[in-house]
matplotlib code that plots the C-alpha trace (Angstrom):
import matplotlib.pyplot as plt

x = [10.2, 10.1, 12.0, 14.0, 17.1, 20.3, 23.7, 27.4, 29.3, 32.4, 33.9, 33.8, 36.1, 36.5, 37.2, 37.2, 37.1, 37.7, 34.8, 35.5, 32.6, 31.9, 31.0, 31.7, 29.0, 28.7, 26.7, 26.8, 30.5, 32.0, 32.6, 33.0, 35.0, 36.0, 35.6, 36.3, 33.4, 33.5, 32.3, 31.7, 31.6, 30.1, 29.7, 27.4, 26.7, 23.3, 22.8, 21.8, 25.0, 23.8, 26.2, 25.7, 27.4, 26.1, 27.5, 26.9, 28.5, 28.6, 30.5, 32.8, 31.9, 34.1, 32.5, 29.2, 29.6, 32.0, 32.1, 34.7, 37.0, 39.9, 39.5, 40.7, 38.8, 41.6, 41.2, 37.4, 37.8, 40.3, 37.8, 35.2, 37.6, 38.4, 34.6, 34.5, 37.5, 36.0, 32.7, 34.5, 36.4, 33.4, 31.0, 33.4, 33.9, 30.1, 28.4, 25.3, 22.5, 19.7, 20.5, 19.0, 20.6, 24.0, 23.3, 21.8, 24.4, 27.2, 25.4, 26.5, 30.0, 30.7, 29.8, 31.8, 34.9, 34.6, 34.5, 37.8, 39.2, 37.7, 34.8, 31.6, 28.4, 27.5, 30.9, 31.1, 27.8, 28.8, 30.7, 27.8, 25.5, 27.4, 28.0, 24.3, 23.3, 25.8, 24.9, 21.2, 21.9, 23.6, 20.6, 18.1, 20.2, 20.4, 16.7, 15.9, 13.8, 13.8, 14.7, 11.0, 10.0, 12.8, 11.5, 7.7, 7.9, 10.7, 13.2, 15.8, 14.3, 13.6, 12.3, 12.2, 15.6, 15.1, 16.1, 13.7, 10.7, 8.4, 8.4, 8.2, 4.4, 4.4, 3.4, 6.5, 5.5, 2.1, 3.8, 6.4, 3.8, 1.7, 4.5, 4.0, 6.8, 6.5, 7.4, 8.2, 9.4, 9.9, 13.4, 14.0, 16.7, 19.4, 20.3, 23.6, 25.0, 27.5, 25.0, 24.3, 20.7, 20.6, 23.1, 24.4, 25.5, 28.0, 31.5, 33.4, 31.1, 31.7, 30.6, 30.1, 26.6, 24.8, 22.7, 24.5, 22.1, 18.7, 17.0, 18.8, 18.1, 14.4, 14.4, 16.3, 14.6, 11.3, 11.7, 8.7, 10.6, 13.5, 15.7, 17.4, 20.4, 20.6, 23.7, 22.4, 23.1, 19.6, 20.3, 22.3, 19.9, 16.9, 18.6, 19.6, 16.1, 14.6, 16.7, 15.7, 12.0, 12.2, 13.1, 10.7, 7.8, 8.5, 9.4, 7.4, 3.6, 3.3, 6.4, 7.3, 10.6, 12.4, 14.9, 18.1, 19.8, 22.7, 23.5, 24.1, 22.1, 23.1, 19.6, 16.0, 15.5, 17.9, 16.3, 12.9, 14.3, 15.2, 11.7, 9.9, 12.1, 11.3, 7.6, 7.6, 9.3, 6.8, 9.2, 9.1, 5.3, 4.9, 8.1, 7.2, 3.8, 5.6, 7.9, 7.1, 9.6, 12.8, 15.7, 18.2, 18.6, 20.4, 24.0, 24.2, 25.7, 22.7, 20.0, 18.8, 19.1, 17.0, 13.2, 12.0, 8.3, 7.8, 9.4, 7.6, 4.3, 5.2, 6.6, 7.5, 11.3, 13.3, 16.2, 19.2, 22.8, 21.7, 20.0, 23.2, 21.5, 18.4, 17.4, 17.7, 14.2, 12.4, 14.4, 13.8, 10.1, 10.0, 11.6, 9.1, 10.7, 8.2, 10.4, 13.7, 15.8, 16.1, 19.6, 21.2, 24.6, 23.0, 21.6, 18.7, 17.3, 17.4, 15.2, 12.7, 12.6, 12.0, 9.3, 7.7, 7.8, 6.2, 3.3, 2.9, 3.0, 0.6, -1.8, -1.5, -2.2, -4.7, -3.0, -0.3, 2.3, 5.4, 7.2, 10.4, 12.1, 14.4, 17.7, 20.9, 24.6, 25.5, 24.7, 26.3, 24.7, 24.9, 24.5, 24.3, 21.5, 19.5, 19.6, 18.7, 15.8, 14.4, 14.6, 12.7, 10.3, 9.3, 8.9, 6.4, 8.6, 7.0, 10.0, 13.7, 16.6, 18.8, 22.0, 24.6, 23.6, 23.9, 27.3, 28.8, 28.8, 26.9, 29.0, 32.0, 34.3, 33.4, 34.5, 32.4, 31.5, 30.2, 28.2, 26.6, 25.4, 23.7, 22.0, 20.9, 19.5, 17.9, 16.8, 14.0, 16.4, 19.3, 20.0, 23.2, 23.9, 27.1, 28.9, 28.1, 25.4, 23.5, 20.2, 17.1, 14.7, 11.5, 9.0, 10.9, 10.3, 12.5, 11.1, 12.3, 10.2, 13.4, 14.6, 12.0, 14.0, 16.2, 18.8, 18.8, 17.6, 20.2, 20.5, 24.0, 27.3, 30.2, 33.5, 35.3, 38.6, 38.5, 38.9, 41.6, 41.6, 40.4, 43.0, 42.1, 44.7]
y = [27.3, 24.7, 21.5, 23.0, 21.0, 22.5, 21.4, 22.4, 22.9, 20.5, 21.0, 23.8, 23.1, 25.6, 24.7, 26.3, 25.5, 27.6, 28.4, 29.9, 31.4, 30.4, 34.0, 37.3, 38.6, 42.3, 43.7, 47.4, 48.5, 45.1, 42.4, 38.8, 36.1, 33.8, 33.4, 30.8, 29.0, 28.6, 25.5, 24.9, 21.4, 21.4, 18.7, 19.1, 17.1, 17.3, 17.3, 13.7, 12.7, 12.3, 13.7, 14.7, 16.7, 19.2, 21.5, 24.8, 26.5, 30.0, 31.9, 34.5, 37.1, 40.3, 43.8, 42.9, 42.8, 45.7, 47.9, 50.4, 51.2, 51.1, 47.3, 45.0, 41.8, 39.8, 42.0, 41.6, 37.8, 37.9, 39.9, 37.1, 34.5, 36.6, 36.8, 33.0, 32.5, 35.0, 33.2, 29.7, 30.9, 32.5, 29.5, 27.0, 28.8, 29.0, 26.7, 24.6, 26.6, 26.2, 26.7, 30.2, 31.0, 30.2, 32.6, 35.6, 35.4, 35.9, 38.4, 41.6, 40.5, 39.4, 42.7, 44.6, 42.3, 42.7, 46.4, 46.3, 44.5, 46.9, 44.6, 46.3, 44.6, 42.8, 41.2, 40.6, 38.6, 36.4, 33.9, 33.3, 33.0, 29.8, 28.5, 28.8, 26.8, 24.1, 23.9, 23.7, 21.0, 19.0, 19.5, 18.4, 15.3, 14.6, 14.8, 13.1, 15.9, 18.1, 21.9, 22.6, 20.7, 22.3, 25.8, 25.1, 23.2, 25.7, 23.1, 26.0, 28.0, 31.1, 34.0, 37.7, 39.2, 41.3, 44.5, 43.9, 45.7, 45.5, 41.7, 41.2, 40.9, 38.7, 35.1, 33.5, 29.9, 30.6, 32.3, 29.6, 26.7, 28.4, 28.3, 25.7, 24.9, 25.0, 22.1, 24.2, 27.7, 29.9, 30.7, 34.3, 34.8, 37.5, 39.7, 41.1, 44.3, 42.5, 39.7, 39.3, 39.8, 38.4, 36.5, 39.6, 40.8, 37.8, 39.1, 36.2, 33.0, 30.6, 27.8, 25.2, 24.1, 26.1, 29.2, 32.5, 35.1, 36.0, 34.6, 31.2, 31.3, 31.7, 28.8, 26.5, 27.2, 28.7, 31.5, 33.9, 35.9, 38.2, 40.3, 43.1, 45.0, 48.7, 50.9, 54.3, 56.0, 56.7, 56.9, 53.8, 51.9, 52.9, 51.6, 48.3, 47.9, 48.5, 45.7, 43.3, 44.3, 43.6, 40.0, 39.5, 40.9, 38.7, 35.5, 35.4, 35.4, 36.8, 37.9, 39.8, 41.6, 43.2, 46.0, 45.9, 49.3, 47.6, 50.8, 52.8, 55.8, 58.6, 59.2, 58.2, 61.2, 59.9, 56.4, 58.0, 59.9, 56.5, 55.2, 58.2, 57.9, 54.2, 54.9, 57.6, 55.4, 53.8, 50.9, 49.9, 50.0, 46.4, 46.0, 48.9, 47.3, 44.0, 45.5, 44.0, 45.9, 47.9, 46.7, 48.7, 51.6, 53.9, 53.6, 52.0, 54.9, 57.0, 54.3, 54.6, 58.3, 58.8, 58.7, 56.6, 57.0, 59.0, 56.2, 53.6, 55.1, 53.9, 50.5, 48.8, 49.4, 46.6, 46.7, 44.4, 45.5, 47.9, 45.1, 44.8, 44.3, 43.2, 46.7, 47.6, 46.6, 48.5, 51.6, 51.2, 50.9, 54.5, 55.6, 54.0, 50.6, 47.7, 44.8, 43.1, 40.4, 36.8, 35.6, 32.9, 34.7, 37.4, 34.9, 32.4, 33.8, 37.4, 36.2, 34.5, 37.5, 39.7, 37.5, 37.7, 41.4, 41.5, 39.3, 41.6, 44.9, 43.5, 42.7, 46.1, 47.9, 45.5, 45.2, 42.8, 45.6, 44.2, 41.2, 39.2, 38.5, 35.8, 37.2, 35.4, 35.8, 33.1, 30.3, 27.2, 23.7, 21.7, 22.8, 26.5, 26.6, 23.9, 25.7, 29.0, 27.5, 25.8, 29.0, 30.9, 28.1, 28.0, 31.7, 31.9, 33.3, 32.4, 33.3, 33.5, 34.9, 32.1, 32.9, 30.5, 27.9, 30.4, 32.1, 28.7, 25.4, 23.4, 21.4, 21.3, 22.2, 19.3, 15.7, 13.3, 11.1, 14.2, 15.2, 11.8, 11.6, 15.1, 14.0, 10.6, 12.4, 15.3, 14.0, 16.6, 19.5, 18.4, 16.8, 15.7, 18.1, 19.1, 16.4, 17.8, 17.9, 21.1, 22.6, 21.4, 24.1, 23.3, 25.9, 28.4, 26.4, 24.4, 21.3, 21.1, 18.5, 16.4, 19.2, 18.0, 15.3, 14.9, 17.7, 21.1, 20.4, 17.9, 14.2, 14.6, 16.0, 17.4, 15.5, 17.4, 15.8, 17.2, 20.8, 22.9, 24.2, 27.8, 30.0, 33.3, 36.1]
z = [42.4, 45.1, 44.2, 41.3, 40.8, 42.2, 41.0, 41.0, 37.6, 37.7, 34.4, 31.7, 28.8, 26.0, 22.3, 18.9, 15.2, 12.1, 10.0, 6.4, 4.5, 0.9, 0.0, 1.8, 4.1, 4.5, 7.4, 8.3, 7.7, 8.3, 5.7, 7.2, 5.3, 8.1, 11.9, 14.6, 16.2, 20.0, 21.9, 25.5, 27.1, 30.5, 33.2, 36.2, 39.4, 40.9, 44.8, 44.6, 42.9, 39.3, 36.6, 33.1, 30.3, 27.8, 25.1, 23.2, 20.3, 18.8, 16.0, 17.3, 14.8, 14.8, 14.4, 15.7, 19.5, 19.4, 16.3, 17.5, 14.6, 17.1, 17.5, 14.8, 13.9, 15.8, 18.8, 18.6, 18.6, 21.4, 23.5, 23.0, 24.0, 27.1, 27.9, 27.8, 30.1, 32.6, 32.6, 32.8, 36.0, 37.7, 37.0, 38.3, 41.4, 42.2, 44.7, 44.0, 42.4, 40.0, 36.2, 36.2, 39.7, 38.3, 35.4, 37.3, 40.2, 37.7, 35.5, 37.2, 38.1, 34.6, 33.0, 35.7, 35.3, 31.5, 31.8, 33.6, 30.7, 28.1, 27.1, 26.4, 27.9, 24.8, 24.6, 28.2, 28.2, 25.2, 27.5, 30.0, 27.0, 25.9, 29.4, 30.3, 27.3, 27.8, 31.6, 30.8, 28.2, 30.8, 33.3, 30.7, 30.1, 33.8, 34.2, 30.9, 29.7, 26.7, 26.7, 26.1, 29.3, 31.2, 30.5, 30.5, 33.9, 35.0, 35.9, 35.2, 38.1, 36.2, 38.2, 38.0, 39.1, 42.2, 40.5, 37.5, 39.2, 36.1, 36.4, 40.1, 40.3, 37.0, 37.3, 35.6, 36.2, 34.6, 31.6, 31.1, 31.4, 28.6, 26.0, 23.2, 20.8, 17.1, 15.0, 11.9, 11.5, 8.5, 7.5, 6.6, 4.2, 4.6, 1.7, 2.7, 1.1, -1.2, -2.2, -5.9, -6.9, -10.4, -12.4, -14.0, -10.6, -10.3, -10.6, -9.0, -8.9, -6.2, -8.4, -5.6, -6.7, -4.0, -4.8, -5.0, -6.2, -4.7, -7.6, -7.1, -3.4, -4.0, -6.6, -4.3, -0.9, -1.7, 0.8, 1.6, 4.4, 3.6, 5.8, 3.7, 4.9, 4.1, 4.3, 5.4, 2.0, 0.9, -2.9, -2.9, -0.7, -2.9, -6.0, -4.3, -2.8, -6.3, -7.7, -4.9, -5.3, -8.9, -8.2, -5.2, -7.1, -10.0, -8.3, -5.0, -4.9, -1.4, 0.5, 3.8, 4.5, 7.4, 7.0, 9.0, 9.6, 11.4, 13.3, 10.1, 10.9, 13.3, 14.5, 14.1, 11.8, 9.4, 9.4, 8.9, 5.8, 4.2, 5.1, 3.5, 0.4, 0.1, 0.6, -2.1, -4.8, -7.0, -7.7, -4.1, -3.6, -2.9, -0.9, 1.3, 2.0, 2.9, 5.5, 9.0, 11.1, 11.0, 12.9, 14.9, 12.5, 15.0, 16.1, 19.5, 21.2, 20.1, 20.1, 23.7, 23.6, 20.4, 20.3, 17.4, 18.0, 14.7, 12.7, 14.9, 13.8, 10.2, 11.1, 14.3, 15.3, 16.8, 19.1, 18.5, 19.0, 21.8, 23.7, 25.9, 29.3, 31.1, 31.3, 27.6, 26.4, 29.2, 28.3, 24.7, 25.2, 26.5, 23.3, 21.0, 20.4, 20.5, 19.5, 20.6, 19.0, 20.4, 19.9, 21.8, 21.6, 23.8, 26.4, 26.4, 29.7, 28.5, 25.6, 28.1, 30.3, 27.4, 26.0, 29.6, 29.2, 25.9, 27.3, 30.3, 28.4, 25.6, 28.5, 30.1, 26.7, 25.4, 22.1, 20.5, 20.1, 21.8, 20.3, 19.9, 16.6, 15.6, 14.3, 13.3, 13.7, 11.2, 13.6, 12.2, 11.6, 14.8, 18.3, 17.6, 15.1, 16.9, 20.2, 18.7, 16.7, 19.8, 21.8, 19.1, 18.5, 22.1, 22.5, 19.7, 16.9, 13.6, 11.4, 12.1, 10.1, 8.9, 7.0, 8.2, 5.7, 2.9, 3.7, 4.9, 3.2, 5.9, 8.2, 5.9, 8.6, 10.8, 10.5, 8.3, 11.3, 13.3, 10.3, 10.0, 13.7, 13.5, 10.2, 11.8, 14.9, 13.0, 9.7, 9.4, 9.9, 7.8, 4.5, 2.6, -0.3, -2.2, -0.2, 3.2, 5.8, 5.6, 6.6, 4.8, 3.8, 1.9, 0.9, 2.9, 6.1, 8.6, 10.1, 13.7, 15.4, 16.2, 18.5, 21.1, 22.9, 26.0, 26.2, 24.8, 21.3, 20.2, 19.9, 18.9, 20.1, 18.3, 18.1, 21.0, 20.1, 16.6, 17.9, 19.4, 22.9, 23.2, 24.9, 26.2, 25.5]

ax = plt.figure().add_subplot(projection="3d")
ax.plot(x, y, z, "-o")
ax.set_aspect("equal")
plt.show()
């Protein structure tokens, strides 16, 4: 795009802060109780001499980016730190470029360098995902524009990469200019594999005044959208789904759900067996009708070698963990997948390009088959959740999984002053409850109008001095 701002990256500082969960979160075969949150502080200099700073944050969750049983939780987190360090070195060595140019120029080399260090592609791309957001935040602040304007006016310089042949004839500027951000978005509540459904399921109550059971969550937040984790054990899953359905059928007048397989099935046939058993269970009649899509049921090593078309005839099938490259969604399309997740931890530009693909493919087929979903990786209150929400809101996502506020007690790990500035800047999104600043959810909705301001969706910055330096192994 002619006239797109070019700049050099003059500083990238890496920090981290410990996050302890108030209750354990089990997804797939992993149970999360604590994890460090990574922060990137960036400074850029435009060609006209203007300078600005920006930030980004993301939880370093073990056993999601790399589920290899040979890697421990500590080793997984060390790999994510290494990814950040690789990205920092590469971006600082780059010359003046557009925001998207900085990202795409380092995309291939980052994956290749990561592989030399034993990092899979999803892990390797974690570092650039944070750096790109911090750099874009700085650009927005330098130009005095919001993230929404930066994307719709293409101040980031987004184009189809030369090797992405399916997008080369696509009018990217026209697509971006057509995007309109939402001011509210539905919060989809996650029901983890360890989560209590009713009060009788509470074995070790947290007792911190926040909802713990599914029934309490519905009472407190008024959710209408739910994401249910399944384990891959058909008999056990049916009984748990029946317990969940009993609560939803009784407590929510009209609800929708998504089923998350979290790679627990060896192939599509195994996932289809669960779906057919679910459909045949009379206790699950209403829940089955409410399923919007099925998320990543097949293990990543088999997911893009396993045709899911038969399952997709029943419900749309979504790619998540196997979305580890810019080529993944087109490959998945040929196997019957019609959806792909948007997560800022996988890269904001990947989400934009995949949204463009969905628009293009839907036009080609004359039907709204292809879509993006909003999924969570326990994004924390502050920069992480705000930037993820803004991306989803701009790309037309109507509901987004939000679980960080449930498994973590808001901004309890942040200094009181930092909590205060975020609450002051985003009074529609946050409230003070149980002594800390936390997400404000009313009627199952998040109000996000305050994200439309100069910068990448934030009128506040974290206290950089209240963190420790992130050191790569």
